[in-house]
Residue, then its C-alpha position, 0 to 999 in steps of 0.5 A: m399921730a398914732v397908730s394902733k398894732t393890736p390885732t382884733a381877735a373877734r375878727r375873721p383873719r384875712a389871708a393874704v391875696e396875690k392880686a393878678q400875680i404881681t404882689v409877694p404874699t407877707p409872711k404873716n397875718r397882717a396887723n390891724f391898724g386903728v383910726l389915726g389919732f384914738s381909738k373907738d373907745g376914746t383912749p389915746l392910740s400909743i405913738d411908735r415911730t419905728r420904720k414900720a409903724k410910719y408906714a401902717t400910718y402912711y397907708e392909712m393915710y392913704k386909706q382914710h383921707p378922700t384927697v390923698r387918695a384922689g391925688i396918688e391914683k391920679i398920678c398913678k393912673v396918668a404915668v401909666a396909662n400910654g404904656y411904654r416901649f423898648t428903644p434900641s439903639s443897634a442896627d442888628e434888626t435879628t439880635t433887636k428883635t430877640r430882645v425885645d421879645t425876650l423884654r416884652k414876655f418879661f413884662r408880659d408874664s409880670n402883668g406889667s401895666q399892674l406891675l408899673r402902677a403899684a411901684y408908683r402908688d408904693c413910692l408915693i405912699y411909702g416913699e420906695g417901692f421894691w420889685l422882686v425879680i424871679e430868675d431860672s436855674n441859668k440866672n435869666p430873669l423871668s418876671a418880677r413880683r412886688l415886694h411891701p415895702q413895710y416888711m423889707d428890711e436892709i442887710v449891711e455888711g461892711g459898709e455895703l448892702v448885700r441882702w434883703r430881708f422880707g418878713p413879718v414883724v413877729d420875730s418868731e416868725k421865718a422872714v425871707e433873705y433876698e440877694a441884692a441883686q434880685i430886688i429893685q428899688f425905686k425911691f424918693d431920695d431921703p437925704d438922711n438915708d443913701l439905702r431908703g426913701l422918703s414919703l411925700l407923706s411924712a409932710l402931711e401928717l399933721s394936715v391929713a390928722s387935723d383933716l380927718f378930725a374935721m371930716k369927723f366933727n362934720e359927722s358929729f354935726f349933722e349926727n346933732s341935727a346940724h347944731t354946734g351946741v346948745i344950752f337949755n336953762m330950764k328955770n325953776s323947773t322939777p326933776d321930773e320935768v327936766e328928765r321928761n324934757r331930757t328924754w323927749m330930746e334925746q328921742n325927738y331932737v337929737g339925729t339927722e331923722n329929727a331935723h326941722k322938728p318944732i321943739i315942744l318943752e316944759g316949763d320956762i327955758d331959756i336956749s342960749k349957744s354954747v360954742s362957735t358956729r361952723a362960720e365962725m370957726q372958719f371951718i370950710e376955709g380950714r378945710k380948703f387949706n388942708r386941702e391946698e397943702i395936700l395937692s401941692v405936696l403931691d404936686v397934683d393941680p386942684s382941677k386935675v382931682g375935679i375941683n374946678e374953682n377957677s378954672n376954665r378951658s385955658v387954664s385946665k390945658e396949661a394945668d395939664n401940660t405942666f402937670r404932666q410935665e413938671n410931675i409925670s416925666p420926672f417921676q417916670l424917670v425914676i421908674e426908667e433908670e432903675v429898670n434900665n440900669h438894674l434889669i435891662m443892663t445888670l441882669f439881662g446885660w444888655d446895653d443897647i436897649l433902652f425901656r421908656q415910657n411913652d411921654a404922658s402928653r402923647r393924646d398930642q400926636l399931631d403936635l409931636m409929629k410936627l414937632y419931629a417934622e419941623a426938626e428933621r427939616l432944620g437939621v436938627f434930628s435925623i431920622n433914626e434918632i426920631r425913629g428912636e423916640l417913636g421905639l422904632p428901630p434904625i434903618s440903613g442910611g437913616d444917620i444922615y441929617f437932612i435940611q430944607t433949601a430951595a434946590g430941596a432936601i440936602p445933607v447938612e455937609w452939602l450947605d456950604d456947596v449949595a450956597k456958595r452955588l446960590i450965592a455965585p453966579s456961574g452958568q450951571p443951572i440948579t435943579g431938584q426938587g423946589t428949584a422951578g423957575q430958578p434963574p440960571t447961575a454960572d459958577q464954575g466950581l465943583t459938582p458937590p459931593e455925595p455923603t457916602g461912606a463911614g460918618n457920612k464923609p462925602k466923596e469928591t465928584g464932578s468935573t475937575d477942569g474947571s469946564a462946565g459940566s452937565t445939568q446936575t441934580d441935587g438933594 
């Protein structure tokens, strides 16, 4: 695998474009990188294993190979498709609303969805992505812009990361340095480097290169009228006859436009095969193996990129759930962690609001609401916990855990008292939602307490002298 970095003089220079205001233009003219493997004149390209050269190679892999491109784009689109929200943990509605509005404006001014999609794409191609946080004169964050990972260099002093250098390959051109606090870095962990990320494509260099050569072979195969190689043995032919036959074949045999034409040659000629056929080389099987290898590294099911050879409705649905739970959701956590820790907590200084990306399977909202309803009915979730999952602020009284009983929905802390009244007969009837037709009981115990005060501690109420009380409504 090799990459050329020599600019093409005859080609018009490409101006840096700030697409949708999410990317900071690179302070240099972009280099022109050749095709992987060999240059156009057939000479081998020199191998440069510096970080910038490797990143250029990864970009060529993404740009040239259809399976790599399809898998990466599928992950990026699915991860961002359902949007994002800000989940507050404070009950102070005024403060919460102000902070949420500030964060919404920050992401709106940053073209948030495109910026997030660029972060996912950079992580998948280069193993890391960078945001530059733009601040006002008072160090308040205003918006964020993408920085190209290929031109980022860390500056370490005393074993600590202090600045990032965003600049060109050519030393004579001026680079820009940013304080570490201004840069948000998303990355796939590299066991050999704590400061930089490790690209998934680094494990696919040979697979992609061999498949690109196979694609080139396929192109040449059709250019040669779908023949892998034929030998024409012209017996007892004069040089003039050989030359005429050669000219006729070049004009009437070679090329897709001459496919299926009959061969008419002079003299006594034997035709034999010079190389193996595509079937003998297992050409299709080799390409399928490369494709499966690429998708396995990207953790994308073939059905997600339109390959439905062995899938049906049931298999596809299960594959979709697995793709979202085991690929998209963990990837979203990588982005969320950096946004919450670096942007919201460090730069904004708030620890009561979380940035959350909506669940990748949110299209099954009915199933999700059934799950929440069942969890609330069993006392697993409180109302405020469910509201937090939905990105809504807490409400007064929403921290009490309820559970459904024969007496209706009651606080969990009442459960022991209600159970005693249901089990031990007492003569005091149980009333409330869901108790119609219940037989009378004869319990002489206390009326269950009401959950009040801090921490939902119950307050003792009801009769204390052992006499039967009036009818009590539970729940």
